[in-house]
C-alpha positions in Angstrom: -174.6 224.3 232.6 -175.6 227.8 232.8 -178.6 229.7 233.5 -179.2 230.3 229.8 -179.0 227.6 228.5 -181.5 226.1 231.4 -183.4 228.8 230.2 -183.4 228.0 226.2 -184.5 224.4 227.0 -187.7 225.6 229.4 -188.8 227.7 226.9 -188.3 225.0 224.1 -190.7 222.5 226.7 -193.4 225.3 226.6 -192.8 226.0 223.2 -193.9 222.0 222.3 -197.2 222.2 224.6 -197.4 225.3 223.3 -197.7 224.9 220.1 -200.8 223.5 217.9 -198.6 220.3 217.2 -197.6 220.0 220.8 -200.7 220.6 222.0 -202.8 219.8 219.1 -206.0 219.1 220.8 -205.8 222.2 223.4 -205.3 219.6 225.9 -204.8 222.5 229.4 -202.5 221.0 231.6 -200.1 220.8 228.8 -200.9 224.5 228.7 -200.6 224.4 232.5 -196.4 222.4 231.6 -195.7 225.5 229.1 -196.7 228.0 231.7 -194.8 227.5 234.0 -191.5 226.2 231.9 -192.1 229.8 230.1 -191.7 231.1 234.1 -189.1 228.8 234.7 -187.4 230.3 231.1 -187.7 234.5 232.4 -186.4 233.3 235.9 -183.7 231.8 234.6 -182.8 234.2 232.0 -183.4 237.2 234.3 -180.4 234.9 236.1 -178.2 234.7 233.7 -178.1 239.0 233.1 -177.5 238.7 236.8 -175.1 236.1 237.7 -173.1 235.9 233.4 -173.5 239.3 232.5 -172.7 241.8 236.0 -170.8 238.9 238.0 -174.4 239.3 241.1 -173.4 236.8 243.3 -176.5 233.7 243.2 -175.0 232.5 246.8 -177.5 235.7 248.1 -180.7 235.4 249.4 -182.7 238.3 247.0 -180.8 236.3 244.6 -183.0 233.3 245.4 -185.9 234.2 244.6 -189.0 232.8 241.5 -190.3 236.3 241.5 -190.3 237.8 238.3 -190.5 241.4 239.5 -188.2 240.7 242.1 -185.4 239.9 239.7 -186.3 242.7 237.5 -186.1 245.3 240.0 -182.5 243.7 240.5 -182.0 243.5 236.3 -182.9 247.4 236.7 -179.6 248.2 239.5 -177.8 247.4 236.6 -179.0 249.5 234.4 -181.5 247.1 232.6 -184.4 248.7 230.4 -187.1 247.0 231.3 -190.0 248.0 229.8 -193.8 248.3 231.1 -196.0 245.9 229.6 -193.4 243.3 230.8 -193.8 245.4 234.4 -197.5 244.9 233.7 -196.7 241.5 233.8 -194.5 240.5 236.1 -196.5 239.4 238.5 -199.1 237.2 236.8 -196.2 234.6 235.4 -194.1 234.5 239.0 -197.9 232.7 239.6 -196.7 229.7 237.1 -194.3 229.1 239.2 -196.5 227.2 241.4 -199.7 227.6 240.1 -199.8 226.3 237.3 -198.0 222.5 238.5 -201.4 222.0 240.7 -205.4 221.5 240.7 -207.4 224.5 240.7 -204.1 226.6 240.5 -203.9 229.8 238.0 -204.6 229.0 234.5 -203.0 229.6 231.7 -204.4 230.2 227.5 -201.6 229.7 224.6 -202.5 233.5 224.3 -200.5 234.1 227.7 -197.3 231.9 226.9 -197.2 234.0 223.9 -196.9 236.9 225.6 -194.5 235.6 227.6 -192.1 233.7 225.4 -192.3 237.1 223.3 -191.4 238.6 226.8 -188.4 236.3 227.3 -187.2 237.5 223.7 -187.1 240.8 225.3 -184.1 239.5 227.9 -182.1 237.3 225.6 
């Protein structure tokens, strides 16, 4: 399974827990799970672009990051055009990787996650 296929699975989880059907009671914990998987989908899709499309070496230290802005910067080196609105919230989305999984961490909501899903769509 490649990065793109894994990204699609993360995106599916994010969409499910962010939907009215998957989270009918607006459970904050399920939004946190959705946010984590939205971050993972974006991260893996960027790695797909870098590795599978442009041939970046995934064993390099700079490739082994969870930081969305760092991956965006690498993608821009290959000529990928990243909109400013994506760059503006890239650090916030990066925080979801760890901080939504622990008590007292980053908070997310349906609108934030929808925005992250739209960002994913810009890369896929």
